N, CA, C and O atoms as a DFTB+ gen file, in Angstrom:
840 C
 N C O
     1  1      74.907      69.451     101.870
     2  2      75.749      68.525     101.792
     3  2      77.081      68.613     102.196
     4  3      77.895      68.777     101.287
     5  1      77.629      68.522     103.689
     6  2      78.547      68.878     103.891
     7  2      79.958      68.000     103.336
     8  3      79.988      66.770     103.299
     9  1      81.084      68.875     102.925
    10  2      81.734      68.656     102.404
    11  2      83.068      67.671     103.317
    12  3      83.927      68.332     103.901
    13  1      83.131      66.402     103.364
    14  2      83.909      65.558     104.237
    15  2      84.930      65.196     103.892
    16  3      85.454      64.316     104.575
    17  1      85.703      65.743     102.610
    18  2      86.702      65.321     101.706
    19  2      88.054      66.326     102.164
    20  3      88.151      67.092     101.206
    21  1      88.719      66.549     102.776
    22  2      89.784      67.305     102.518
    23  2      90.848      67.427     101.948
    24  3      91.106      66.229     101.841
    25  1      91.789      67.993     101.431
    26  2      92.819      67.966     100.769
    27  2      94.276      69.385     101.230
    28  3      94.072      70.545     100.874
    29  1      95.232      69.118     101.790
    30  2      96.174      69.614     102.819
    31  2      97.342      69.393     101.701
    32  3      97.790      68.471     101.020
    33  1      97.607      71.012     101.951
    34  2      99.330      71.098     101.280
    35  2      99.613      72.275     102.164
    36  3      98.851      73.067     102.718
    37  1     100.831      72.178     102.145
    38  2     102.014      73.167     103.128
    39  2     102.616      74.024     101.710
    40  3     102.785      73.378     100.676
    41  1     102.900      75.413     101.743
    42  2     103.359      76.483     100.990
    43  2     104.350      77.205     102.049
    44  3     104.262      77.379     103.264
    45  1     105.449      77.596     100.970
    46  2     106.424      78.200     101.817
    47  2     106.622      79.748     101.465
    48  3     107.134      80.607     102.183
    49  1     105.970      79.921      99.892
    50  2     106.241      81.270      99.608
    51  2     104.487      81.895      99.288
    52  3     103.518      81.252      98.884
    53  1     104.563      82.992      99.562
    54  2     102.947      84.014      99.057
    55  2     102.772      83.520      97.544
    56  3     101.608      83.399      97.161
    57  1     103.664      83.261      96.759
    58  2     103.345      83.514      95.690
    59  2     102.761      82.103      94.860
    60  3     102.161      82.111      93.786
    61  1     103.176      80.725      95.811
    62  2     102.472      79.412      95.687
    63  2     101.200      79.547      95.759
    64  3     100.369      79.276      94.892
    65  1     100.943      80.222      97.423
    66  2      99.588      80.047      97.882
    67  2      98.384      80.548      97.045
    68  3      97.359      79.907      96.811
    69  1      98.796      82.285      96.476
    70  2      97.847      83.232      95.655
    71  2      97.679      82.512      94.468
    72  3      96.606      82.790      93.932
    73  1      98.453      81.561      93.770
    74  2      98.487      80.797      92.545
    75  2      97.603      79.584      92.940
    76  3      96.905      79.002      92.110
    77  1      97.659      79.265      94.120
    78  2      96.580      77.934      94.316
    79  2      95.459      78.483      94.264
    80  3      94.685      78.329      93.319
    81  1      95.207      79.266      95.373
    82  2      93.941      79.952      95.631
    83  2      93.270      80.837      93.720
    84  3      92.160      80.652      93.222
    85  1      93.896      81.315      93.397
    86  2      93.391      82.008      92.142
    87  2      92.928      80.702      90.992
    88  3      91.989      80.575      90.207
    89  1      94.248      79.751      91.405
    90  2      93.378      78.471      90.312
    91  2      92.248      77.899      91.012
    92  3      91.339      77.598      90.239
    93  1      92.038      77.676      92.121
    94  2      91.025      76.832      92.574
    95  2      89.448      77.510      92.393
    96  3      88.391      76.919      92.172
    97  1      89.723      79.069      92.582
    98  2      88.717      79.625      92.305
    99  2      88.293      79.405      90.763
   100  3      87.236      78.920      90.360
   101  1      89.234      79.818      90.105
   102  2      88.895      79.126      88.585
   103  2      88.091      77.884      87.892
   104  3      87.466      77.890      86.831
   105  1      88.326      76.680      88.934
   106  2      88.165      75.556      88.976
   107  2      86.406      75.226      89.059
   108  3      85.622      74.422      88.554
   109  1      86.354      76.426      90.060
   110  2      85.033      76.059      90.720
   111  2      84.596      76.042      91.882
   112  3      83.467      75.906      92.354
   113  1      85.972      76.250      92.470
   114  2      85.736      76.188      94.227
   115  2      85.096      77.297      94.816
   116  3      85.107      78.359      94.193
   117  1      84.519      77.225      95.958
   118  2      84.104      78.309      96.712
   119  2      84.889      79.009      97.738
   120  3      85.632      78.344      98.459
   121  1      84.769      80.777      97.934
   122  2      85.662      80.597      99.223
   123  2      85.394      80.106     100.351
   124  3      86.046      80.435     101.342
   125  1      84.422      79.260     100.407
   126  2      83.963      78.725     101.761
   127  2      84.692      77.374     101.658
   128  3      84.904      76.693     102.661
   129  1      85.024      77.046     100.573
   130  2      85.818      75.499     100.485
   131  2      86.726      75.429     100.881
   132  3      86.973      74.272     101.222
   133  1      88.098      76.641     101.212
   134  2      89.672      76.505     101.211
   135  2      89.972      77.154     102.444
   136  3      89.432      78.216     102.755
   137  1      90.660      76.674     103.037
   138  2      91.055      77.647     104.143
   139  2      92.710      77.597     104.199
   140  3      93.468      76.716     103.792
   141  1      92.983      78.786     104.812
   142  2      94.470      79.071     104.842
   143  2      94.759      79.453     106.224
   144  3      94.035      80.251     106.821
   145  1      95.944      78.832     106.834
   146  2      96.174      79.283     107.893
   147  2      97.893      79.241     107.990
   148  3      98.600      78.324     107.572
   149  1      98.373      80.546     108.686
   150  2      99.800      80.828     108.951
   151  2      99.758      81.444     110.287
   152  3      98.821      81.508     111.083
   153  1     101.094      81.931     110.379
   154  2     101.346      82.345     111.555
   155  2     101.654      84.042     111.310
   156  3     102.223      84.480     110.310
   157  1     101.255      84.703     112.207
   158  2     101.231      86.379     112.061
   159  2     102.492      86.859     111.556
   160  3     102.488      87.659     110.620
   161  1     103.731      86.401     112.147
   162  2     104.897      87.017     111.213
   163  2     104.848      86.467     109.948
   164  3     105.323      87.285     109.160
   165  1     104.414      85.235     109.271
   166  2     104.825      84.930     108.088
   167  2     103.786      85.826     107.259
   168  3     104.089      86.324     106.175
   169  1     102.432      85.999     107.914
   170  2     101.376      86.939     106.966
   171  2     101.982      88.231     106.807
   172  3     101.954      88.670     105.658
   173  1     102.733      89.220     108.028
   174  2     103.269      90.082     107.585
   175  2     104.016      90.125     107.098
   176  3     104.366      91.288     106.898
   177  1     104.670      89.356     106.652
   178  2     106.184      89.465     105.935
   179  2     105.403      89.353     104.596
   180  3     104.988      90.349     104.003
   181  1     105.246      88.204     104.200
   182  2     104.416      87.856     102.963
   183  2     103.237      88.148     102.133
   184  3     102.982      87.887     100.957
   185  1     102.553      88.791     103.105
   186  2     100.805      89.014     102.634
   187  2     100.412      90.769     103.091
   188  3      99.369      91.302     102.715
   189  1     101.323      91.392     103.839
   190  2     100.619      92.605     104.256
   191  2     100.387      93.706     103.295
   192  3     101.219      93.564     102.398
   193  1      99.671      94.698     103.076
   194  2      99.339      95.854     102.724
   195  2      99.435      96.973     103.957
   196  3      98.716      96.874     104.951
   197  1     100.547      98.209     103.757
   198  2     100.611      98.686     105.088
   199  2      99.025      99.502     104.941
   200  3      98.513      99.703     103.840
   201  1      98.535      99.816     105.935
   202  2      97.314     100.659     106.319
   203  2      97.079     101.860     105.832
   204  3      95.978     102.301     105.501
   205  1      98.537     102.627     105.762
   206  2      98.231     103.908     104.788
   207  2      98.070     104.068     103.235
   208  3      97.886     105.097     102.585
   209  1      98.203     102.641     102.782
   210  2      97.877     102.523     101.070
   211  2      97.275     101.931     101.152
   212  3      97.247     101.107     102.066
   213  1      96.150     102.057      99.901
   214  2      94.316     101.733      99.367
   215  2      94.844      99.948      99.136
   216  3      95.747      99.404      98.500
   217  1      93.498      99.369     100.217
   218  2      93.577      98.139     100.249
   219  2      92.955      97.448      99.133
   220  3      91.836      97.689      98.681
   221  1      93.706      96.646      98.765
   222  2      92.777      95.727      97.301
   223  2      91.473      95.538      98.034
   224  3      91.226      95.433      99.236
   225  1      90.458      95.522      96.598
   226  2      89.374      95.113      96.811
   227  2      88.976      93.772      97.569
   228  3      89.583      92.755      97.235
   229  1      88.159      93.699      98.405
   230  2      88.198      92.122      99.402
   231  2      89.157      92.135     100.516
   232  3      89.109      91.176     101.286
   233  1      89.844      92.872     100.685
   234  2      90.962      93.270     101.653
   235  2      90.009      92.639     102.978
   236  3      88.788      92.683     103.128
   237  1      91.146      92.003     103.923
   238  2      90.599      91.998     105.204
   239  2      91.194      92.541     106.220
   240  3      92.158      93.062     105.660
   241  1      91.305      92.813     107.452
   242  2      92.164      93.476     108.206
   243  2      92.222      92.213     109.468
   244  3      91.354      91.557     110.045
   245  1      93.664      92.273     109.536
   246  2      94.102      91.416     110.760
   247  2      93.716      91.887     112.033
   248  3      94.010      93.082     111.984
   249  1      93.298      91.687     112.994
   250  2      92.970      91.838     114.305
   251  2      94.261      92.314     114.762
   252  3      95.239      91.606     114.526
   253  1      94.445      93.698     115.546
   254  2      95.849      94.045     116.324
   255  2      96.993      93.762     115.233
   256  3      98.075      93.943     115.792
   257  1      97.149      93.436     114.064
   258  2      98.441      93.467     113.073
   259  2      98.549      94.408     112.534
   260  3      99.371      94.352     111.619
   261  1      97.926      95.607     112.715
   262  2      97.929      96.978     112.206
   263  2      98.680      96.421     110.359
   264  3      99.712      96.934     109.926
   265  1      97.931      95.409     109.621
   266  2      97.928      95.060     108.338
   267  2      96.463      95.243     107.613
   268  3      95.482      95.836     108.064
   269  1      96.623      94.473     106.196
   270  2      95.545      94.676     105.921
   271  2      95.826      93.006     104.819
   272  3      96.813      92.913     104.090
   273  1      95.005      92.128     104.904
   274  2      95.223      90.737     103.861
   275  2      94.532      91.380     102.976
   276  3      93.401      91.720     103.325
   277  1      94.928      91.684     101.787
   278  2      94.400      91.914     100.799
   279  2      94.696      91.059      99.484
   280  3      95.273      89.982      99.629
   281  1      94.328      91.488      98.203
   282  2      94.137      90.574      96.759
   283  2      93.313      89.316      97.026
   284  3      92.164      89.174      97.443
   285  1      94.309      88.396      96.637
   286  2      93.385      86.873      96.671
   287  2      92.864      86.610      97.448
   288  3      91.657      86.405      97.327
   289  1      93.646      86.448      98.917
   290  2      93.439      86.236     100.087
   291  2      92.075      86.715     101.016
   292  3      91.425      86.312     101.981
   293  1      92.104      88.024      99.908
   294  2      90.841      89.083     100.364
   295  2      89.666      88.163     100.795
   296  3      88.861      88.186     101.726
   297  1      90.000      86.981      99.272
   298  2      88.262      86.711      98.770
   299  2      87.780      85.573      99.537
   300  3      86.618      85.164      99.535
   301  1      88.963      84.989     100.332
   302  2      88.348      84.079     101.232
   303  2      87.462      84.278     102.193
   304  3      87.288      85.425     102.605
   305  1      86.770      83.243     102.706
   306  2      85.694      83.474     103.643
   307  2      86.250      83.552     105.114
   308  3      86.844      82.570     105.559
   309  1      86.074      84.742     105.934
   310  2      86.205      84.666     107.340
   311  2      87.649      85.049     107.811
   312  3      87.969      84.874     108.986
   313  1      88.395      85.498     107.025
   314  2      89.763      85.673     107.375
   315  2      89.919      86.674     108.117
   316  3      89.189      87.665     108.093
   317  1      91.148      86.469     109.049
   318  2      91.121      87.150     110.141
   319  2      92.287      86.678     111.182
   320  3      92.916      85.667     110.870
   321  1      92.696      87.514     112.704
   322  2      93.309      86.855     113.195
   323  2      92.956      86.218     114.394
   324  3      91.931      86.536     114.998
   325  1      93.834      85.213     114.847
   326  2      93.242      84.761     116.365
   327  2      94.475      84.033     117.164
   328  3      95.483      83.572     116.630
   329  1      94.221      84.035     118.324
   330  2      95.551      83.746     119.235
   331  2      95.277      82.009     119.735
   332  3      94.455      81.470     120.476
   333  1      96.266      81.586     119.018
   334  2      96.240      80.127     119.677
   335  2      96.820      79.669     120.885
   336  3      98.037      79.760     120.723
   337  1      96.587      79.249     121.947
   338  2      96.982      78.969     123.192
   339  2      98.448      78.301     123.281
   340  3      98.435      77.105     122.991
   341  1      99.344      78.678     123.523
   342  2     101.009      78.085     123.443
   343  2     101.602      78.282     122.290
   344  3     102.786      77.965     122.179
   345  1     100.885      78.851     121.189
   346  2     101.706      78.933     119.624
   347  2     101.375      80.047     119.601
   348  3     101.674      79.862     118.421
   349  1     100.982      81.283     119.704
   350  2     100.900      82.744     119.371
   351  2     100.058      82.648     118.726
   352  3      99.408      81.608     118.631
   353  1      99.685      84.301     117.733
   354  2      98.749      84.916     117.153
   355  2      99.146      84.280     115.402
   356  3     100.270      84.278     114.900
   357  1      97.840      83.779     114.737
   358  2      97.247      83.157     113.408
   359  2      96.926      83.924     112.530
   360  3      96.525      84.978     113.026
   361  1      96.903      83.921     111.457
   362  2      96.071      84.312     110.556
   363  2      95.361      83.173     110.173
   364  3      96.017      82.132     110.188
   365  1      93.973      83.086     109.771
   366  2      93.286      82.013     109.371
   367  2      92.093      82.289     108.419
   368  3      91.576      83.385     108.635
   369  1      91.568      81.622     107.494
   370  2      90.583      81.937     106.945
   371  2      89.527      80.497     106.283
   372  3      90.180      79.481     106.046
   373  1      88.342      80.439     106.069
   374  2      87.855      79.452     105.853
   375  2      87.535      78.266     106.760
   376  3      87.755      78.460     107.955
   377  1      87.069      77.104     106.414
   378  2      86.366      76.352     107.712
   379  2      87.681      75.874     108.892
   380  3      87.399      75.139     109.838
   381  1      88.666      76.236     108.744
   382  2      89.766      75.946     109.594
   383  2      89.531      77.007     110.826
   384  3      89.594      76.811     112.040
   385  1      89.256      78.125     110.129
   386  2      88.799      78.972     111.955
   387  2      88.363      78.821     112.512
   388  3      88.782      78.984     113.658
   389  1      86.771      78.245     112.211
   390  2      85.510      78.097     112.737
   391  2      86.413      76.449     113.639
   392  3      85.814      76.151     114.672
   393  1      87.174      75.873     113.447
   394  2      87.448      74.273     113.380
   395  2      88.896      74.829     114.501
   396  3      89.029      74.084     115.472
   397  1      89.695      75.753     114.446
   398  2      90.275      76.293     115.538
   399  2      89.858      76.732     116.619
   400  3      90.463      76.529     117.671
   401  1      88.526      77.547     116.526
   402  2      87.795      78.283     117.642
   403  2      87.334      77.451     118.780
   404  3      87.255      77.831     119.948
   405  1      86.943      75.900     118.173
   406  2      86.526      74.975     118.762
   407  2      87.359      74.122     119.281
   408  3      87.028      73.479     120.277
   409  1      88.367      73.997     118.797
   410  2      89.585      72.901     119.007
   411  2      89.534      72.393     120.713
   412  3      89.191      71.288     121.133
   413  1      89.953      73.487     121.441
   414  2      90.063      73.439     123.057
   415  2      89.060      72.524     123.649
   416  3      89.159      71.646     124.506
   417  1      87.942      73.030     122.866
   418  2      86.600      72.713     124.209
   419  2      86.684      70.935     124.470
   420  3      86.354      70.137     123.593
   421  1      87.086      70.606     125.568
   422  2      86.707      69.197     125.822
   423  2      87.695      68.184     125.132
   424  3      87.527      66.967     125.204
   425  1      88.516      68.651     124.603
   426  2      89.831      67.891     123.426
   427  2      90.634      67.658     124.078
   428  3      90.979      68.581     124.816
   429  1      91.401      66.315     124.201
   430  2      92.534      65.898     124.520
   431  2      93.837      66.978     123.796
   432  3      94.786      67.405     124.454
   433  1      93.673      67.184     122.757
   434  2      94.532      67.957     121.754
   435  2      94.085      69.001     121.318
   436  3      93.152      68.927     120.518
   437  1      94.660      70.430     121.745
   438  2      93.774      71.468     121.232
   439  2      94.735      72.155     120.102
   440  3      95.453      71.505     119.343
   441  1      94.631      73.513     120.120
   442  2      95.457      74.076     118.982
   443  2      95.324      73.550     117.949
   444  3      94.330      72.872     117.685
   445  1      96.623      73.813     116.870
   446  2      96.026      73.161     115.211
   447  2      95.903      71.988     115.225
   448  3      94.844      71.498     114.831
   449  1      97.114      71.057     115.755
   450  2      96.633      69.823     115.619
   451  2      95.156      69.570     116.117
   452  3      94.515      68.944     115.273
   453  1      94.478      69.866     117.188
   454  2      93.216      69.543     117.477
   455  2      92.112      70.173     116.473
   456  3      90.978      69.695     116.462
   457  1      92.383      71.004     115.824
   458  2      91.297      71.500     114.910
   459  2      91.224      70.650     113.625
   460  3      90.133      70.400     113.113
   461  1      92.604      70.120     113.004
   462  2      93.074      69.551     111.850
   463  2      92.328      67.910     112.490
   464  3      91.727      67.217     111.670
   465  1      92.412      67.562     113.548
   466  2      91.898      66.020     114.008
   467  2      90.500      66.162     113.406
   468  3      90.008      65.552     112.457
   469  1      89.722      67.587     114.571
   470  2      87.896      67.816     114.131
   471  2      87.826      67.806     112.556
   472  3      86.763      67.425     112.066
   473  1      88.751      68.149     111.790
   474  2      88.432      68.223     110.508
   475  2      88.475      66.857     109.679
   476  3      87.858      66.779     108.616
   477  1      89.263      65.711     110.213
   478  2      89.213      64.380     110.120
   479  2      90.418      63.671     109.659
   480  3      90.372      62.685     108.923
   481  1      91.878      64.386     110.272
   482  2      93.040      64.297     110.190
   483  2      93.308      63.620     111.142
   484  3      92.873      63.984     112.234
   485  1      94.169      62.328     111.038
   486  2      94.810      61.234     112.307
   487  2      95.561      62.271     112.734
   488  3      95.881      63.289     112.122
   489  1      95.808      61.944     113.794
   490  2      96.639      62.255     115.029
   491  2      98.222      63.034     114.551
   492  3      98.820      64.106     114.637
   493  1      98.373      61.560     113.975
   494  2     100.301      61.913     114.007
   495  2     100.119      62.826     112.400
   496  3     101.151      63.326     111.952
   497  1      99.065      62.967     111.758
   498  2      99.613      63.360     110.803
   499  2      99.030      65.048     110.868
   500  3      99.255      65.988     110.106
   501  1      98.227      64.962     112.074
   502  2      98.059      66.746     112.458
   503  2      99.132      67.458     112.974
   504  3      99.440      68.644     112.854
   505  1      99.774      66.317     113.711
   506  2     100.743      66.718     114.580
   507  2     101.839      67.256     113.589
   508  3     102.345      68.355     113.820
   509  1     102.178      66.609     112.624
   510  2     102.950      66.974     111.372
   511  2     102.895      68.159     110.853
   512  3     103.894      68.877     110.834
   513  1     101.552      68.601     110.283
   514  2     100.935      69.849     109.786
   515  2     101.389      71.010     111.237
   516  3     101.843      72.148     111.118
   517  1     101.180      70.499     112.134
   518  2     101.156      71.900     112.997
   519  2     102.533      72.035     113.314
   520  3     102.918      73.134     113.713
   521  1     103.553      70.846     113.172
   522  2     105.097      71.409     113.389
   523  2     105.423      72.180     112.084
   524  3     106.479      72.806     112.187
   525  1     104.799      72.307     110.874
   526  2     105.131      72.678     109.596
   527  2     104.953      74.087     109.448
   528  3     105.712      74.878     108.887
   529  1     103.678      74.348     110.112
   530  2     102.960      75.736     110.277
   531  2     103.729      76.281     111.267
   532  3     104.212      77.395     111.065
   533  1     104.033      75.452     112.771
   534  2     104.722      76.258     113.341
   535  2     106.106      77.135     112.955
   536  3     106.322      78.280     113.352
   537  1     107.108      76.239     111.982
   538  2     107.907      76.428     111.599
   539  2     107.990      77.409     110.433
   540  3     109.087      77.529     109.888
   541  1     106.905      78.158     109.968
   542  2     106.775      79.028     108.687
   543  2     105.985      78.747     107.643
   544  3     105.583      79.647     106.906
   545  1     105.622      77.279     107.427
   546  2     104.883      77.264     106.429
   547  2     103.474      77.485     106.557
   548  3     103.099      77.425     107.728
   549  1     102.475      77.750     105.622
   550  2     101.751      77.899     105.116
   551  2     100.946      76.868     104.786
   552  3     101.317      76.127     103.876
   553  1      99.764      76.631     105.417
   554  2      99.028      75.590     105.443
   555  2      97.805      75.978     104.690
   556  3      97.164      76.951     105.090
   557  1      97.365      75.230     103.503
   558  2      96.290      75.424     102.829
   559  2      95.496      73.988     102.489
   560  3      96.071      72.929     102.240
   561  1      93.932      74.204     102.537
   562  2      93.188      72.909     102.782
   563  2      92.063      73.269     101.622
   564  3      91.588      74.361     101.308
   565  1      91.852      72.138     101.179
   566  2      90.090      72.077     100.211
   567  2      89.321      71.110     100.357
   568  3      89.529      69.918     100.130
   569  1      88.335      71.670     100.776
   570  2      87.092      70.582     101.482
   571  2      86.710      70.663      99.648
   572  3      87.027      71.413      98.724
   573  1      85.745      69.263      99.830
   574  2      85.338      68.556      98.612
   575  2      84.220      67.540      98.566
   576  3      84.490      66.387      98.902
   577  1      83.241      67.784      98.262
   578  2      82.203      66.292      98.769
   579  2      82.103      65.219      97.284
   580  3      81.061      64.637      96.985
   581  1      83.691      65.089      96.282
   582  2      83.621      64.284      95.665
   583  2      84.945      63.406      95.285
   584  3      85.827      63.743      96.075
   585  1      85.251      62.770      94.708
   586  2      86.358      61.879      94.375
   587  2      86.949      62.915      92.899
   588  3      88.057      62.986      92.367
   589  1      86.001      63.414      92.686
   590  2      86.724      64.234      91.419
   591  2      87.246      65.449      91.516
   592  3      88.148      65.916      90.822
   593  1      86.376      66.213      92.827
   594  2      87.074      67.481      93.024
   595  2      87.880      66.994      94.167
   596  3      88.726      67.870      94.351
   597  1      88.036      66.115      94.962
   598  2      89.328      65.690      95.398
   599  2      90.470      65.650      94.508
   600  3      91.445      66.334      94.821
   601  1      90.496      65.143      93.731
   602  2      91.509      64.703      92.547
   603  2      91.906      65.918      91.682
   604  3      93.050      66.024      91.240
   605  1      90.983      66.794      91.458
   606  2      91.301      68.141      90.922
   607  2      91.969      69.042      91.652
   608  3      92.797      69.841      91.215
   609  1      91.496      68.878      93.137
   610  2      92.346      70.145      93.930
   611  2      93.457      69.550      94.357
   612  3      94.233      70.330      94.909
   613  1      93.851      68.296      94.287
   614  2      95.479      68.069      94.333
   615  2      95.975      68.196      93.438
   616  3      97.203      68.268      93.490
   617  1      95.356      68.283      92.248
   618  2      96.187      68.497      91.011
   619  2      96.734      69.787      91.063
   620  3      97.917      69.988      90.786
   621  1      95.867      70.781      91.437
   622  2      95.988      72.098      91.692
   623  2      97.152      72.526      92.697
   624  3      97.992      73.371      92.390
   625  1      97.128      71.937      93.792
   626  2      98.197      71.634      94.688
   627  2      99.764      71.722      94.336
   628  3     100.684      72.495      94.604
   629  1      99.600      70.532      93.597
   630  2     100.926      70.064      92.994
   631  2     101.226      70.705      92.133
   632  3     102.418      71.010      92.170
   633  1     100.428      71.265      90.928
   634  2     101.142      71.973      89.928
   635  2     101.465      73.487      90.852
   636  3     102.632      73.845      90.693
   637  1     100.694      74.359      91.717
   638  2     101.238      75.417      92.159
   639  2     102.410      75.494      93.629
   640  3     102.599      76.399      94.442
   641  1     103.088      73.992      93.482
   642  2     104.569      74.087      94.352
   643  2     104.046      73.490      96.007
   644  3     104.853      73.291      96.916
   645  1     102.719      73.299      96.116
   646  2     102.708      72.788      97.337
   647  2     103.649      71.711      97.861
   648  3     104.070      71.018      96.934
   649  1     104.148      71.325      99.156
   650  2     104.408      70.145      99.784
   651  2     103.798      69.827     100.561
   652  3     102.813      70.462     100.937
   653  1     104.307      68.402     101.210
   654  2     103.411      66.996     102.216
   655  2     102.000      67.354     101.774
   656  3     101.194      67.894     102.532
   657  1     101.680      66.952     100.214
   658  2     100.294      67.128     100.160
   659  2      99.500      65.803     100.644
   660  3     100.031      64.708     100.459
   661  1      98.215      65.896     101.271
   662  2      97.648      64.672     101.821
   663  2      96.270      65.215     101.643
   664  3      96.050      66.372     101.286
   665  1      95.104      64.085     101.982
   666  2      93.870      64.532     102.083
   667  2      93.349      63.206     102.996
   668  3      94.009      62.168     103.032
   669  1      92.089      63.378     103.723
   670  2      91.834      62.774     104.875
   671  2      91.505      61.509     104.332
   672  3      91.705      60.687     105.227
   673  1      91.047      60.876     103.176
   674  2      90.746      59.700     102.666
   675  2      92.273      59.240     102.724
   676  3      92.426      58.302     103.507
   677  1      93.014      59.510     102.322
   678  2      94.294      58.872     102.159
   679  2      95.021      58.340     103.225
   680  3      95.387      57.182     103.425
   681  1      95.250      59.855     104.197
   682  2      95.347      59.627     105.596
   683  2      94.948      58.633     106.274
   684  3      95.794      58.041     106.945
   685  1      93.839      58.263     106.287
   686  2      92.921      57.526     107.033
   687  2      93.338      56.176     106.591
   688  3      93.402      55.299     107.452
   689  1      93.727      55.802     104.958
   690  2      93.913      54.621     104.493
   691  2      95.235      54.375     105.034
   692  3      95.536      53.360     105.663
   693  1      96.117      55.468     104.733
   694  2      97.767      55.143     105.383
   695  2      97.473      54.449     106.864
   696  3      97.946      53.371     107.223
   697  1      96.470      55.411     107.752
   698  2      97.014      54.872     109.222
   699  2      96.234      53.571     109.502
   700  3      96.547      52.802     110.411
   701  1      94.870      53.315     108.396
   702  2      94.540      52.104     108.952
   703  2      95.450      51.197     108.466
   704  3      95.505      50.096     109.013
   705  1      96.180      51.451     107.536
   706  2      97.171      50.180     107.080
   707  2      98.079      50.077     108.109
   708  3      98.093      48.995     108.696
   709  1      98.939      51.045     108.520
   710  2      99.526      50.666     109.783
   711  2      99.257      50.147     110.634
   712  3     100.095      49.328     111.009
   713  1      98.147      50.252     111.355
   714  2      97.480      49.575     111.976
   715  2      97.167      48.325     111.719
   716  3      97.151      47.604     112.717
   717  1      96.837      47.675     110.413
   718  2      96.578      46.442     110.245
   719  2      98.206      45.552     110.187
   720  3      98.490      44.380     110.435
   721  1      98.897      46.525     109.819
   722  2     100.258      45.477     109.535
   723  2     100.946      45.409     111.529
   724  3     101.760      44.545     111.853
   725  1     100.479      46.320     112.423
   726  2     100.966      46.193     113.582
   727  2     100.245      45.095     114.517
   728  3     100.705      44.368     115.398
   729  1      99.097      45.229     114.060
   730  2      98.002      44.048     114.345
   731  2      98.213      42.724     113.982
   732  3      97.877      41.908     114.840
   733  1      98.740      42.220     112.805
   734  2      99.790      41.129     111.954
   735  2     100.547      40.648     112.529
   736  3     100.697      39.428     112.596
   737  1     101.442      41.761     113.279
   738  2     102.627      41.534     113.622
   739  2     102.516      41.109     115.368
   740  3     103.338      40.465     116.020
   741  1     101.259      41.689     115.816
   742  2     101.465      41.084     117.303
   743  2     100.763      39.442     117.176
   744  3     101.199      38.465     117.784
   745  1      99.696      39.440     116.323
   746  2      99.256      38.068     116.154
   747  2     100.388      37.084     116.054
   748  3     100.654      36.200     116.869
   749  1     101.109      37.410     114.768
   750  2     102.435      36.272     114.781
   751  2     103.198      36.200     115.901
   752  3     103.737      35.133     116.194
   753  1     103.338      37.232     116.615
   754  2     103.888      37.013     118.013
   755  2     103.511      36.105     118.991
   756  3     104.243      35.478     119.757
   757  1     102.397      36.092     118.905
   758  2     101.346      35.271     120.228
   759  2     101.260      34.010     119.531
   760  3     101.224      33.019     120.260
   761  1     101.224      33.841     118.408
   762  2     101.076      32.608     117.415
   763  2     102.826      31.612     117.942
   764  3     103.132      30.526     118.436
   765  1     103.564      32.943     117.393
   766  2     105.256      31.967     117.925
   767  2     104.969      31.587     119.405
   768  3     104.859      30.386     119.651
   769  1     104.866      32.294     120.199
   770  2     104.905      32.312     121.793
   771  2     104.296      31.162     122.122
   772  3     104.783      30.291     122.844
   773  1     102.875      31.133     121.430
   774  2     101.918      29.827     122.145
   775  2     102.988      28.235     121.267
   776  3     102.997      27.083     121.702
   777  1     103.569      28.630     120.301
   778  2     104.152      27.482     119.581
   779  2     105.684      26.847     120.096
   780  3     106.407      25.883     119.848
   781  1     105.668      27.792     120.784
   782  2     106.933      27.652     121.490
   783  2     107.437      26.282     122.169
   784  3     106.791      25.916     123.151
   785  1     108.327      25.627     121.828
   786  2     108.376      23.996     122.407
   787  2     108.771      24.390     124.382
   788  3     109.481      25.247     124.907
   789  1     107.960      23.356     124.917
   790  2     108.486      23.669     126.247
   791  2     108.586      22.320     126.420
   792  3     107.798      21.472     126.003
   793  1     109.893      22.099     127.246
   794  2     109.962      20.631     127.921
   795  2     109.211      19.988     128.916
   796  3     108.924      20.437     130.026
   797  1     108.922      18.927     128.443
   798  2     107.707      18.253     129.344
   799  2     108.679      17.089     130.222
   800  3     109.757      16.689     129.784
   801  1     108.119      16.661     131.459
   802  2     108.562      15.912     132.472
   803  2     108.240      14.113     131.707
   804  3     107.308      13.625     131.068
   805  1     109.364      13.673     132.135
   806  2     109.254      12.197     131.832
   807  2     108.251      11.383     131.994
   808  3     107.859      11.197     133.146
   809  1     107.538      10.643     130.795
   810  2     106.286       9.437     131.160
   811  2     106.633       8.805     132.349
   812  3     107.754       8.297     132.386
   813  1     105.878       8.720     133.383
   814  2     105.663       7.712     134.442
   815  2     106.463       6.630     134.367
   816  3     107.229       6.337     135.285
   817  1     106.355       5.910     133.225
   818  2     106.915       4.537     133.509
   819  2     108.386       4.564     133.581
   820  3     109.140       3.915     134.307
   821  1     108.712       5.697     132.425
   822  2     110.161       5.930     131.972
   823  2     110.718       6.126     133.787
   824  3     111.640       5.428     134.209
   825  1     110.233       6.827     134.401
   826  2     110.564       7.438     135.783
   827  2     110.388       6.520     136.481
   828  3     111.336       6.669     137.253
   829  1     109.648       5.259     136.962
   830  2     109.702       4.213     137.516
   831  2     110.783       3.340     137.161
   832  3     111.355       2.764     138.087
   833  1     111.215       3.113     135.824
   834  2     112.128       2.398     135.559
   835  2     113.507       2.601     135.976
   836  3     114.422       1.784     136.080
   837  1     113.469       3.918     136.207
   838  2     114.738       4.640     136.821
   839  2     114.645       4.491     138.299
   840  3     115.518       4.968     139.024
């Protein structure tokens, strides 16, 4: 069954991301439930192991980066490098890697935002996350198929220092609430416009008396 609930968070340090992945693994989440996305500059600075050193078990090489992504992140599914048009080289792992690969095909919005929209994130939220990643943030997301798993993932992200935590269900609800408020405001304006008093011409009899 497809896991259509996703929790997102932004990390600013390697320590936080690795702690989150460790905790998620211990909580029973699978490697292909977890996505990580960061710019190659961040990955080189925070996660790189030089090639001449012995890479940790489960390490994955970043294409063209001259580095090896090892340790905790090496456990994630399909970790590797990819180029995002207009944004530069990135390191990605998990479901977001496939989403990024197909984000531009026939889409109005491509790149990171397009991939996140494809994962169920509303457009305004997707653009916010794209901006945070482009500024050096490390995006981590967790796919789940139950409310219990979603709650557990959020608790882990909170405990390990994630910022800007959101979920697809929350984001959709918030977006829906904003749309509802906007519809109500527009309806009130239409009612006010209809009820506005418009002066009428004098009755015919009064006009004749004059």
